[in-house]
C-alpha positions in Angstrom: 55.8 171.7 166.2 57.8 174.2 163.9 61.2 175.0 163.5 61.1 177.6 166.2 59.5 175.1 168.7 61.7 172.3 168.1 63.8 173.1 171.0 67.6 172.2 171.2 67.0 169.2 169.1 66.5 170.9 165.9 69.2 170.1 163.5 69.9 171.9 159.9 71.5 168.7 158.3 73.1 170.7 155.4 74.8 173.9 155.0 78.2 175.4 154.0 80.8 178.1 154.8 83.2 179.6 152.5 85.3 182.3 151.7 86.3 183.2 147.9 89.7 184.1 149.0 90.7 180.5 149.8 90.6 179.9 145.8 88.6 177.1 144.1 85.3 178.5 144.3 85.1 178.9 140.5 81.2 178.5 140.3 80.9 181.8 142.5 82.1 183.7 139.5 78.8 182.8 137.5 76.6 186.1 137.1 73.8 184.3 138.8 76.1 183.7 141.8 77.3 187.1 142.8 74.9 187.6 145.5 76.6 185.0 147.6 80.1 185.5 146.1 81.4 186.8 149.7 82.9 185.3 153.0 80.2 183.2 155.1 81.3 182.2 158.8 79.5 180.6 161.6 78.4 184.0 163.0 76.7 184.8 159.8 74.8 181.6 160.1 73.9 182.2 163.6 72.3 185.4 162.9 69.8 183.4 160.3 69.3 180.5 162.2 65.8 179.8 163.5 65.6 179.5 167.3 65.0 176.0 167.1 67.9 175.0 165.3 70.5 173.9 168.0 73.0 172.1 165.9 74.2 171.8 162.1 75.8 169.5 159.6 78.8 171.7 158.0 79.0 170.2 154.3 82.2 170.6 152.0 82.0 172.7 148.7 85.6 172.0 147.2 87.3 168.8 146.4 90.1 169.7 148.9 91.4 168.0 152.2 92.5 171.7 153.2 89.2 172.9 152.8 88.0 169.6 155.1 90.7 170.9 157.5 89.6 174.3 157.8 85.7 173.0 158.3 86.9 170.8 160.9 88.6 173.7 162.7 85.6 175.6 162.8 83.7 172.9 164.4 86.1 172.3 167.1 85.7 176.1 168.1 82.1 176.0 167.7 78.9 175.0 169.8 76.8 174.9 166.9 78.6 172.7 164.3 78.1 169.4 165.5 79.3 167.2 162.4 81.4 167.9 159.2 80.9 166.1 155.9 84.3 166.5 154.3 86.3 165.6 151.4 89.0 163.1 150.7 89.8 161.4 147.5 87.9 158.4 147.3 89.7 157.1 144.2 93.2 157.1 146.1 94.5 153.7 147.4 95.5 155.3 150.8 92.0 157.1 151.3 91.9 155.2 154.8 95.0 156.9 155.8 93.7 160.1 154.9 90.6 160.0 156.6 92.5 158.8 159.7 94.8 162.1 159.2 91.7 164.3 159.0 90.2 162.5 162.3 93.7 163.6 164.0 93.2 167.2 163.2 91.6 169.7 165.5 88.0 169.0 165.4 88.6 165.5 163.7 85.9 164.1 166.2 83.3 166.1 164.2 84.1 164.2 161.0 80.7 162.6 160.4 80.6 162.0 156.4 82.4 162.3 153.2 81.1 163.6 150.0 82.6 164.2 146.6 81.1 166.7 144.0 79.8 163.8 141.6 77.2 165.9 140.0 80.6 167.9 138.4 82.2 164.7 137.2 82.7 164.6 133.3 81.9 160.9 133.9 78.2 160.2 135.2 79.1 156.9 136.2 81.7 158.1 138.4 80.1 156.7 141.4 80.0 153.4 140.2 83.8 153.0 139.1 85.6 150.3 141.0 88.1 152.5 142.7 85.2 154.7 143.8 83.3 151.7 145.0 86.7 150.7 147.2 86.8 154.4 148.5 83.1 154.4 149.6 83.4 151.1 151.2 86.5 152.6 153.3 84.7 155.5 154.5 82.1 153.2 155.5 84.7 151.3 157.7 85.9 154.5 159.3 82.2 155.2 160.3 81.3 157.7 157.9 78.3 158.6 156.2 78.7 159.0 152.2 76.7 162.0 150.9 75.4 161.5 147.2 75.3 164.9 145.4 73.7 164.0 141.7 71.7 165.3 139.1 69.7 163.3 136.6 73.0 162.0 134.6 74.5 160.5 137.8 71.3 158.9 139.4 72.2 155.5 138.0 75.6 155.4 139.3 74.1 156.5 142.6 71.7 153.5 142.9 74.8 151.2 141.8 77.0 152.7 144.6 74.3 152.2 147.3 73.3 148.5 146.3 76.8 147.3 146.1 77.5 148.8 149.6 74.6 147.9 151.8 76.9 148.2 155.1 77.5 152.0 154.2 75.1 154.7 155.2 74.2 157.0 152.4 72.5 160.2 152.4 71.1 161.6 149.3 71.5 165.5 149.0 68.8 167.9 147.9 66.4 165.1 147.4 68.6 164.0 144.2 67.7 167.9 142.6 64.8 167.2 140.7 64.2 169.4 137.7 61.3 171.4 139.4 61.8 174.6 137.2 61.2 172.2 134.3 58.3 170.2 135.8 60.3 167.1 136.1 58.4 164.3 137.7 59.7 161.0 136.1 62.3 159.5 136.1 63.1 161.4 139.3 60.2 159.9 141.1 61.3 156.3 140.1 64.7 157.1 141.4 63.8 158.1 144.6 61.4 155.1 145.2 64.5 152.6 143.9 66.8 154.3 146.4 64.4 154.4 149.3 63.6 151.0 148.7 67.4 150.4 149.9 67.4 150.5 154.0 71.0 152.1 154.0 69.9 155.3 152.4 68.5 158.6 153.8 67.4 161.7 152.1 67.7 165.4 152.7 64.5 167.3 152.3 66.9 170.4 151.2 67.7 172.5 148.1 64.3 172.4 146.5 63.6 176.1 146.7 67.0 176.7 144.5 65.6 173.8 141.9 62.5 175.6 141.4 61.8 178.7 139.1 61.4 182.0 140.7 57.7 182.0 140.4 57.3 178.4 141.8 58.9 178.6 145.1 55.9 177.8 147.3 54.6 175.1 149.0 52.0 174.3 146.4 54.6 173.6 143.9 57.0 172.0 146.1 54.5 169.7 147.8 54.6 166.8 145.3 58.2 166.5 145.6 58.4 166.6 149.5 55.4 164.2 149.8 57.2 161.7 147.6 60.4 161.8 149.6 58.5 161.7 152.7 56.2 158.7 151.5 59.2 156.7 150.3 61.9 157.4 152.6 59.5 158.0 155.6 60.1 160.6 158.6 62.9 158.3 160.0 64.9 158.5 157.0 64.3 162.1 155.9 66.1 165.2 157.3 65.6 169.0 156.9 68.7 171.1 155.6 68.8 174.7 154.7 71.5 174.4 151.9 72.4 177.9 152.9 74.2 180.2 151.9 73.2 178.5 148.3 69.5 179.3 149.6 70.1 183.0 149.7 69.6 182.7 145.9 66.0 181.8 146.5 64.6 184.0 149.5 67.0 183.2 152.2 66.9 181.1 155.4 63.3 182.6 156.2 62.0 181.2 152.8 63.6 177.8 153.6 61.9 177.9 157.2 58.5 179.0 156.2 58.4 176.6 153.1 59.4 173.5 154.9 57.0 174.2 157.9 54.4 174.2 155.2 55.5 170.8 153.7 55.5 169.4 157.1 52.1 170.5 158.3 50.4 167.2 157.7 53.1 165.3 160.1 52.3 163.9 163.4 54.5 165.8 165.9 56.8 163.0 166.6 57.4 162.8 162.6 58.1 166.6 162.4 60.2 166.1 165.0 62.5 163.2 163.3 62.5 165.2 159.9 63.7 168.4 161.8 66.6 166.9 163.8 66.2 163.4 165.2 66.9 161.8 161.9 70.0 163.7 161.3 71.2 163.1 165.0 70.8 159.4 164.4 72.0 159.1 160.6 75.3 161.1 161.3 75.8 160.3 164.9 75.9 163.7 165.9 
């Protein structure tokens, strides 16, 4: 079973849409990001999706509730975007009210998760702060999944946050961003194993191509990382995500699709179906 043969059940559990004209996308100004420094909308996504992907999860890219409102409005007018992982200030005492306000906006019924760009916080322990823990617990009480976007410095805090909130569903984005270009294995592998030991955490098999060096964006290089994720989390807690349009920097959607199929080739059909759609539908309640 490939992405093409997944049927309507296929889900891309992680992609973005943005318009640099909205402001705030300072990271796009870096020279290495020039190729994706443009507007991306739903029709751009639809043009590159493989036939088997019938639903997507749209993920925030700005620490902005205004962006979250725009993403929800996109979902409201789309038959493709089944869920939105938005942003709200988790440190704010009134974060619950803000989540309710977002739920009241057009497309608010598609709000399935919350994410903060923790990898960009100056404090690597941000996720473990008491005020953030309160915000995470509030998001969980509102039925939202909390996405974890971390690199190596934030891993310890991510573990603390997930352990402290066993009733909240967490999803690790991009497999925790292993340093594939530097051949990192440890301590990333131990982090994945420890996080996977928590039953409330799932993992996105996404973003691996962009973490690899240009000459190592192939199945052979990425297989050890994908195999560890699948072994630790299992297919029922692992989900495919394209990280489009960021993946345009590493071969685009066709490269992600082909590589993912290679990484899942040894799984049973039911296991592939879980990674390619069923896990995301269950975890996010799509």
